[in-house]
mmCIF file of the N, C-alpha and C atoms, coordinates in Angstrom:
data_MODEL
# 
_entry.id   MODEL 
# 
loop_
_atom_site.group_PDB 
_atom_site.id 
_atom_site.type_symbol 
_atom_site.label_atom_id 
_atom_site.label_alt_id 
_atom_site.label_comp_id 
_atom_site.label_asym_id 
_atom_site.label_entity_id 
_atom_site.label_seq_id 
_atom_site.pdbx_PDB_ins_code 
_atom_site.Cartn_x 
_atom_site.Cartn_y 
_atom_site.Cartn_z 
_atom_site.occupancy 
_atom_site.B_iso_or_equiv 
_atom_site.pdbx_formal_charge 
_atom_site.auth_seq_id 
_atom_site.auth_comp_id 
_atom_site.auth_asym_id 
_atom_site.auth_atom_id 
_atom_site.pdbx_PDB_model_num 
ATOM 1   N N  . MET A 1 1  ? 0.729   -1.515 0.055   1.00 0.00 ? 1  MET A N  1 
ATOM 2   C CA . MET A 1 1  ? -0.118  0.055  -0.459  1.00 0.00 ? 1  MET A CA 1 
ATOM 3   C C  . MET A 1 1  ? 0.817   1.512  -0.186  1.00 0.00 ? 1  MET A C  1 
ATOM 4   N N  . TRP A 1 2  ? 1.938   1.002  0.887   1.00 0.00 ? 2  TRP A N  1 
ATOM 5   C CA . TRP A 1 2  ? 2.603   2.596  1.120   1.00 0.00 ? 2  TRP A CA 1 
ATOM 6   C C  . TRP A 1 2  ? 2.999   2.950  -0.197  1.00 0.00 ? 2  TRP A C  1 
ATOM 7   N N  . TYR A 1 3  ? 4.028   1.127  -0.413  1.00 0.00 ? 3  TYR A N  1 
ATOM 8   C CA . TYR A 1 3  ? 4.891   1.529  -2.015  1.00 0.00 ? 3  TYR A CA 1 
ATOM 9   C C  . TYR A 1 3  ? 4.150   1.943  -3.029  1.00 0.00 ? 3  TYR A C  1 
ATOM 10  N N  . TYR A 1 4  ? 2.645   1.678  -3.333  1.00 0.00 ? 4  TYR A N  1 
ATOM 11  C CA . TYR A 1 4  ? 1.852   2.044  -4.008  1.00 0.00 ? 4  TYR A CA 1 
ATOM 12  C C  . TYR A 1 4  ? 1.889   3.908  -4.121  1.00 0.00 ? 4  TYR A C  1 
ATOM 13  N N  . LEU A 1 5  ? 1.363   4.217  -3.398  1.00 0.00 ? 5  LEU A N  1 
ATOM 14  C CA . LEU A 1 5  ? 1.265   5.618  -2.903  1.00 0.00 ? 5  LEU A CA 1 
ATOM 15  C C  . LEU A 1 5  ? 2.324   6.100  -2.855  1.00 0.00 ? 5  LEU A C  1 
ATOM 16  N N  . ASP A 1 6  ? 3.536   6.126  -2.432  1.00 0.00 ? 6  ASP A N  1 
ATOM 17  C CA . ASP A 1 6  ? 4.968   6.729  -2.489  1.00 0.00 ? 6  ASP A CA 1 
ATOM 18  C C  . ASP A 1 6  ? 5.299   6.574  -4.173  1.00 0.00 ? 6  ASP A C  1 
ATOM 19  N N  . HIS A 1 7  ? 5.386   5.732  -5.013  1.00 0.00 ? 7  HIS A N  1 
ATOM 20  C CA . HIS A 1 7  ? 5.059   5.863  -6.081  1.00 0.00 ? 7  HIS A CA 1 
ATOM 21  C C  . HIS A 1 7  ? 4.299   6.359  -6.689  1.00 0.00 ? 7  HIS A C  1 
ATOM 22  N N  . GLY A 1 8  ? 2.874   6.505  -6.732  1.00 0.00 ? 8  GLY A N  1 
ATOM 23  C CA . GLY A 1 8  ? 2.133   7.820  -7.170  1.00 0.00 ? 8  GLY A CA 1 
ATOM 24  C C  . GLY A 1 8  ? 3.265   9.032  -7.192  1.00 0.00 ? 8  GLY A C  1 
ATOM 25  N N  . LEU A 1 9  ? 3.149   9.379  -6.101  1.00 0.00 ? 9  LEU A N  1 
ATOM 26  C CA . LEU A 1 9  ? 3.555   10.611 -5.546  1.00 0.00 ? 9  LEU A CA 1 
ATOM 27  C C  . LEU A 1 9  ? 4.888   10.814 -6.203  1.00 0.00 ? 9  LEU A C  1 
ATOM 28  N N  . ASN A 1 10 ? 5.992   9.816  -6.640  1.00 0.00 ? 10 ASN A N  1 
ATOM 29  C CA . ASN A 1 10 ? 7.054   10.541 -7.154  1.00 0.00 ? 10 ASN A CA 1 
ATOM 30  C C  . ASN A 1 10 ? 6.897   10.359 -8.730  1.00 0.00 ? 10 ASN A C  1 
ATOM 31  N N  . LEU A 1 11 ? 5.752   9.585  -9.275  1.00 0.00 ? 11 LEU A N  1 
ATOM 32  C CA . LEU A 1 11 ? 4.816   9.767  -10.533 1.00 0.00 ? 11 LEU A CA 1 
ATOM 33  C C  . LEU A 1 11 ? 4.642   11.023 -10.617 1.00 0.00 ? 11 LEU A C  1 
ATOM 34  N N  . ALA A 1 12 ? 3.567   11.561 -9.946  1.00 0.00 ? 12 ALA A N  1 
ATOM 35  C CA . ALA A 1 12 ? 2.893   12.698 -10.003 1.00 0.00 ? 12 ALA A CA 1 
ATOM 36  C C  . ALA A 1 12 ? 4.096   14.192 -9.641  1.00 0.00 ? 12 ALA A C  1 
ATOM 37  N N  . ALA A 1 13 ? 5.114   13.960 -8.496  1.00 0.00 ? 13 ALA A N  1 
ATOM 38  C CA . ALA A 1 13 ? 5.834   15.025 -9.011  1.00 0.00 ? 13 ALA A CA 1 
ATOM 39  C C  . ALA A 1 13 ? 6.553   15.218 -10.033 1.00 0.00 ? 13 ALA A C  1 
ATOM 40  N N  . ARG A 1 14 ? 6.940   14.488 -11.022 1.00 0.00 ? 14 ARG A N  1 
ATOM 41  C CA . ARG A 1 14 ? 7.472   14.014 -12.039 1.00 0.00 ? 14 ARG A CA 1 
ATOM 42  C C  . ARG A 1 14 ? 6.731   14.808 -12.963 1.00 0.00 ? 14 ARG A C  1 
ATOM 43  N N  . GLU A 1 15 ? 5.789   14.747 -12.990 1.00 0.00 ? 15 GLU A N  1 
ATOM 44  C CA . GLU A 1 15 ? 4.447   15.302 -13.921 1.00 0.00 ? 15 GLU A CA 1 
ATOM 45  C C  . GLU A 1 15 ? 4.606   16.490 -13.841 1.00 0.00 ? 15 GLU A C  1 
ATOM 46  N N  . ILE A 1 16 ? 4.361   16.844 -12.692 1.00 0.00 ? 16 ILE A N  1 
ATOM 47  C CA . ILE A 1 16 ? 4.112   18.175 -12.474 1.00 0.00 ? 16 ILE A CA 1 
ATOM 48  C C  . ILE A 1 16 ? 5.473   19.095 -12.382 1.00 0.00 ? 16 ILE A C  1 
ATOM 49  N N  . GLY A 1 17 ? 7.028   18.511 -12.406 1.00 0.00 ? 17 GLY A N  1 
ATOM 50  C CA . GLY A 1 17 ? 7.621   19.051 -13.164 1.00 0.00 ? 17 GLY A CA 1 
ATOM 51  C C  . GLY A 1 17 ? 8.409   19.335 -14.094 1.00 0.00 ? 17 GLY A C  1 
ATOM 52  N N  . ARG A 1 18 ? 7.128   19.031 -14.924 1.00 0.00 ? 18 ARG A N  1 
ATOM 53  C CA . ARG A 1 18 ? 7.132   19.432 -16.507 1.00 0.00 ? 18 ARG A CA 1 
ATOM 54  C C  . ARG A 1 18 ? 6.205   20.112 -16.661 1.00 0.00 ? 18 ARG A C  1 
ATOM 55  N N  . LEU A 1 19 ? 5.006   20.386 -15.935 1.00 0.00 ? 19 LEU A N  1 
ATOM 56  C CA . LEU A 1 19 ? 4.310   21.788 -15.849 1.00 0.00 ? 19 LEU A CA 1 
ATOM 57  C C  . LEU A 1 19 ? 5.080   22.973 -16.699 1.00 0.00 ? 19 LEU A C  1 
ATOM 58  N N  . GLU A 1 20 ? 4.031   23.791 -17.650 1.00 0.00 ? 20 GLU A N  1 
ATOM 59  C CA . GLU A 1 20 ? 4.200   25.185 -17.610 1.00 0.00 ? 20 GLU A CA 1 
ATOM 60  C C  . GLU A 1 20 ? 3.479   25.964 -16.373 1.00 0.00 ? 20 GLU A C  1 
ATOM 61  N N  . PRO A 1 21 ? 4.255   27.168 -16.487 1.00 0.00 ? 21 PRO A N  1 
ATOM 62  C CA . PRO A 1 21 ? 3.690   28.281 -15.410 1.00 0.00 ? 21 PRO A CA 1 
ATOM 63  C C  . PRO A 1 21 ? 2.452   28.703 -15.251 1.00 0.00 ? 21 PRO A C  1 
ATOM 64  N N  . GLU A 1 22 ? 1.856   28.429 -16.385 1.00 0.00 ? 22 GLU A N  1 
ATOM 65  C CA . GLU A 1 22 ? 0.218   28.657 -16.662 1.00 0.00 ? 22 GLU A CA 1 
ATOM 66  C C  . GLU A 1 22 ? -0.381  27.365 -16.221 1.00 0.00 ? 22 GLU A C  1 
ATOM 67  N N  . HIS A 1 23 ? 0.155   26.685 -15.954 1.00 0.00 ? 23 HIS A N  1 
ATOM 68  C CA . HIS A 1 23 ? -0.570  25.616 -15.284 1.00 0.00 ? 23 HIS A CA 1 
ATOM 69  C C  . HIS A 1 23 ? -0.308  25.365 -13.838 1.00 0.00 ? 23 HIS A C  1 
ATOM 70  N N  . TRP A 1 24 ? 0.494   26.169 -13.258 1.00 0.00 ? 24 TRP A N  1 
ATOM 71  C CA . TRP A 1 24 ? 0.710   26.139 -12.015 1.00 0.00 ? 24 TRP A CA 1 
ATOM 72  C C  . TRP A 1 24 ? -0.166  27.195 -11.419 1.00 0.00 ? 24 TRP A C  1 
ATOM 73  N N  . LEU A 1 25 ? -0.630  28.274 -12.594 1.00 0.00 ? 25 LEU A N  1 
ATOM 74  C CA . LEU A 1 25 ? -1.761  29.106 -12.239 1.00 0.00 ? 25 LEU A CA 1 
ATOM 75  C C  . LEU A 1 25 ? -3.146  28.264 -11.943 1.00 0.00 ? 25 LEU A C  1 
ATOM 76  N N  . VAL A 1 26 ? -3.431  27.114 -12.951 1.00 0.00 ? 26 VAL A N  1 
ATOM 77  C CA . VAL A 1 26 ? -4.669  26.788 -12.736 1.00 0.00 ? 26 VAL A CA 1 
ATOM 78  C C  . VAL A 1 26 ? -4.704  25.796 -11.244 1.00 0.00 ? 26 VAL A C  1 
ATOM 79  N N  . LEU A 1 27 ? -3.707  24.953 -11.370 1.00 0.00 ? 27 LEU A N  1 
ATOM 80  C CA . LEU A 1 27 ? -3.545  24.250 -10.242 1.00 0.00 ? 27 LEU A CA 1 
ATOM 81  C C  . LEU A 1 27 ? -4.047  24.558 -8.989  1.00 0.00 ? 27 LEU A C  1 
ATOM 82  N N  . GLY A 1 28 ? -3.312  26.101 -8.730  1.00 0.00 ? 28 GLY A N  1 
ATOM 83  C CA . GLY A 1 28 ? -3.097  26.813 -7.781  1.00 0.00 ? 28 GLY A CA 1 
ATOM 84  C C  . GLY A 1 28 ? -4.321  27.442 -7.464  1.00 0.00 ? 28 GLY A C  1 
ATOM 85  N N  . VAL A 1 29 ? -5.188  27.664 -8.505  1.00 0.00 ? 29 VAL A N  1 
ATOM 86  C CA . VAL A 1 29 ? -6.628  28.061 -7.833  1.00 0.00 ? 29 VAL A CA 1 
ATOM 87  C C  . VAL A 1 29 ? -7.577  26.629 -8.162  1.00 0.00 ? 29 VAL A C  1 
ATOM 88  N N  . LEU A 1 30 ? -7.039  25.722 -8.573  1.00 0.00 ? 30 LEU A N  1 
ATOM 89  C CA . LEU A 1 30 ? -7.956  24.695 -8.308  1.00 0.00 ? 30 LEU A CA 1 
ATOM 90  C C  . LEU A 1 30 ? -7.844  24.146 -6.790  1.00 0.00 ? 30 LEU A C  1 
ATOM 91  N N  . ALA A 1 31 ? -6.783  24.313 -6.293  1.00 0.00 ? 31 ALA A N  1 
ATOM 92  C CA . ALA A 1 31 ? -6.545  23.733 -4.626  1.00 0.00 ? 31 ALA A CA 1 
ATOM 93  C C  . ALA A 1 31 ? -7.390  24.765 -4.082  1.00 0.00 ? 31 ALA A C  1 
ATOM 94  N N  . VAL A 1 32 ? -7.096  26.070 -4.306  1.00 0.00 ? 32 VAL A N  1 
ATOM 95  C CA . VAL A 1 32 ? -7.665  27.163 -3.434  1.00 0.00 ? 32 VAL A CA 1 
ATOM 96  C C  . VAL A 1 32 ? -9.596  26.587 -3.242  1.00 0.00 ? 32 VAL A C  1 
ATOM 97  N N  . VAL A 1 33 ? -9.779  26.210 -4.526  1.00 0.00 ? 33 VAL A N  1 
ATOM 98  C CA . VAL A 1 33 ? -11.358 26.085 -5.064  1.00 0.00 ? 33 VAL A CA 1 
ATOM 99  C C  . VAL A 1 33 ? -11.847 24.884 -4.206  1.00 0.00 ? 33 VAL A C  1 
ATOM 100 N N  . VAL A 1 34 ? -10.679 24.033 -4.400  1.00 0.00 ? 34 VAL A N  1 
ATOM 101 C CA . VAL A 1 34 ? -11.133 22.191 -3.696  1.00 0.00 ? 34 VAL A CA 1 
ATOM 102 C C  . VAL A 1 34 ? -10.986 22.730 -1.885  1.00 0.00 ? 34 VAL A C  1 
ATOM 103 N N  . GLY A 1 35 ? -10.257 23.240 -1.861  1.00 0.00 ? 35 GLY A N  1 
ATOM 104 C CA . GLY A 1 35 ? -9.142  23.571 0.048   1.00 0.00 ? 35 GLY A CA 1 
ATOM 105 C C  . GLY A 1 35 ? -10.987 24.417 0.413   1.00 0.00 ? 35 GLY A C  1 
ATOM 106 N N  . THR A 1 36 ? -11.712 25.622 -0.090  1.00 0.00 ? 36 THR A N  1 
ATOM 107 C CA . THR A 1 36 ? -12.763 26.156 0.468   1.00 0.00 ? 36 THR A CA 1 
ATOM 108 C C  . THR A 1 36 ? -13.473 24.934 0.298   1.00 0.00 ? 36 THR A C  1 
ATOM 109 N N  . VAL A 1 37 ? -14.005 24.550 -0.129  1.00 0.00 ? 37 VAL A N  1 
ATOM 110 C CA . VAL A 1 37 ? -15.046 23.494 -0.313  1.00 0.00 ? 37 VAL A CA 1 
ATOM 111 C C  . VAL A 1 37 ? -15.147 22.735 0.783   1.00 0.00 ? 37 VAL A C  1 
ATOM 112 N N  . TRP A 1 38 ? -13.377 22.163 0.297   1.00 0.00 ? 38 TRP A N  1 
ATOM 113 C CA . TRP A 1 38 ? -13.341 20.771 1.664   1.00 0.00 ? 38 TRP A CA 1 
ATOM 114 C C  . TRP A 1 38 ? -13.668 21.355 3.092   1.00 0.00 ? 38 TRP A C  1 
ATOM 115 N N  . LEU A 1 39 ? -13.244 22.424 3.519   1.00 0.00 ? 39 LEU A N  1 
ATOM 116 C CA . LEU A 1 39 ? -13.114 22.797 4.463   1.00 0.00 ? 39 LEU A CA 1 
ATOM 117 C C  . LEU A 1 39 ? -14.789 23.426 4.973   1.00 0.00 ? 39 LEU A C  1 
ATOM 118 N N  . ARG A 1 40 ? -15.364 24.156 3.795   1.00 0.00 ? 40 ARG A N  1 
ATOM 119 C CA . ARG A 1 40 ? -16.769 24.452 4.065   1.00 0.00 ? 40 ARG A CA 1 
ATOM 120 C C  . ARG A 1 40 ? -17.609 23.027 4.507   1.00 0.00 ? 40 ARG A C  1 
ATOM 121 N N  . GLY A 1 41 ? -17.602 21.854 3.730   1.00 0.00 ? 41 GLY A N  1 
ATOM 122 C CA . GLY A 1 41 ? -18.085 20.958 3.809   1.00 0.00 ? 41 GLY A CA 1 
ATOM 123 C C  . GLY A 1 41 ? -18.338 20.334 5.208   1.00 0.00 ? 41 GLY A C  1 
ATOM 124 N N  . PHE A 1 42 ? -16.652 20.372 5.797   1.00 0.00 ? 42 PHE A N  1 
ATOM 125 C CA . PHE A 1 42 ? -16.297 20.013 7.288   1.00 0.00 ? 42 PHE A CA 1 
ATOM 126 C C  . PHE A 1 42 ? -17.256 20.760 8.225   1.00 0.00 ? 42 PHE A C  1 
ATOM 127 N N  . GLY A 1 43 ? -17.172 21.729 8.190   1.00 0.00 ? 43 GLY A N  1 
ATOM 128 C CA . GLY A 1 43 ? -17.535 22.624 9.030   1.00 0.00 ? 43 GLY A CA 1 
ATOM 129 C C  . GLY A 1 43 ? -18.867 22.876 9.013   1.00 0.00 ? 43 GLY A C  1 
ATOM 130 N N  . SER A 1 44 ? -19.973 22.830 7.635   1.00 0.00 ? 44 SER A N  1 
ATOM 131 C CA . SER A 1 44 ? -21.326 22.648 7.743   1.00 0.00 ? 44 SER A CA 1 
ATOM 132 C C  . SER A 1 44 ? -21.644 21.331 8.487   1.00 0.00 ? 44 SER A C  1 
ATOM 133 N N  . ARG A 1 45 ? -21.109 20.199 8.450   1.00 0.00 ? 45 ARG A N  1 
ATOM 134 C CA . ARG A 1 45 ? -20.928 18.495 9.213   1.00 0.00 ? 45 ARG A CA 1 
ATOM 135 C C  . ARG A 1 45 ? -21.239 18.592 10.274  1.00 0.00 ? 45 ARG A C  1 
ATOM 136 N N  . ARG A 1 46 ? -19.839 19.835 10.768  1.00 0.00 ? 46 ARG A N  1 
ATOM 137 C CA . ARG A 1 46 ? -19.413 19.907 12.485  1.00 0.00 ? 46 ARG A CA 1 
ATOM 138 C C  . ARG A 1 46 ? -21.170 20.361 13.150  1.00 0.00 ? 46 ARG A C  1 
ATOM 139 N N  . HIS A 1 47 ? -21.301 21.421 12.337  1.00 0.00 ? 47 HIS A N  1 
ATOM 140 C CA . HIS A 1 47 ? -22.465 22.209 13.119  1.00 0.00 ? 47 HIS A CA 1 
ATOM 141 C C  . HIS A 1 47 ? -23.756 21.149 13.506  1.00 0.00 ? 47 HIS A C  1 
ATOM 142 N N  . TYR A 1 48 ? -23.773 20.027 12.453  1.00 0.00 ? 48 TYR A N  1 
ATOM 143 C CA . TYR A 1 48 ? -25.584 19.308 12.595  1.00 0.00 ? 48 TYR A CA 1 
ATOM 144 C C  . TYR A 1 48 ? -25.194 17.994 13.803  1.00 0.00 ? 48 TYR A C  1 
# 
C-alpha cells in the first residue's frame, strides 16, 4: 500500500515538474477552490 502511494507521489511530482507556469496557476486556483469547498463541507457537518 505505502509502496504504491510513494510510487504515485513520485510519478505525480515528475509530471508536475514538466508543467508550464500557466498550468501552475490553474493548479493553484483548483487547489484553493477544492480547499475552500472541503473546509466548508467539514464545517457544515460539524454544525449539524
